[in-house]
C-alpha positions as CSV (number, residue, x, y, z in Angstrom):
1,X,79.0,117.4,94.6
2,X,81.7,119.0,92.5
3,X,84.0,119.1,95.5
4,X,83.5,115.4,96.0
5,X,84.3,114.7,92.3
6,X,87.4,116.8,92.5
7,X,88.6,115.1,95.6
8,X,87.8,111.7,94.3
9,X,89.5,112.2,90.9
10,X,92.6,113.6,92.6
11,X,92.7,110.8,95.1
12,X,91.9,108.0,92.7
13,X,94.2,109.1,89.8
14,X,97.2,107.6,91.7
15,X,95.1,104.8,93.1
16,X,93.7,103.7,89.8
17,X,97.1,103.7,88.1
18,X,98.5,101.7,91.0
19,X,95.7,99.2,90.9
20,X,95.9,98.8,87.1
21,X,99.7,98.2,87.3
22,X,99.0,95.7,90.1
23,X,96.4,93.9,88.0
24,X,98.7,93.8,85.0
25,X,101.5,92.4,87.2
26,X,99.2,89.8,88.6
27,X,97.9,89.0,85.1
28,X,101.5,88.6,83.8
29,X,102.3,86.3,86.7
30,X,99.2,84.1,85.9
31,X,100.0,84.2,82.2
32,X,103.5,83.0,82.9
33,X,102.3,80.2,85.2
34,X,99.7,79.1,82.7
35,X,102.3,79.0,79.9
36,X,104.6,76.9,82.2
37,X,101.7,74.6,82.9
38,X,100.8,74.2,79.3
39,X,104.4,73.6,78.5
40,X,104.4,70.7,81.0
41,X,101.4,69.1,79.2
């Protein structure tokens, strides 16, 4: 079990950061689009 946790945390540390930055980038894009849309209204 501890081997699994060690492997998972080692593998996911990069993956989690990449995923978080990807989500932030997507959220930023959506926020910008929403701001543009509200600006048109």
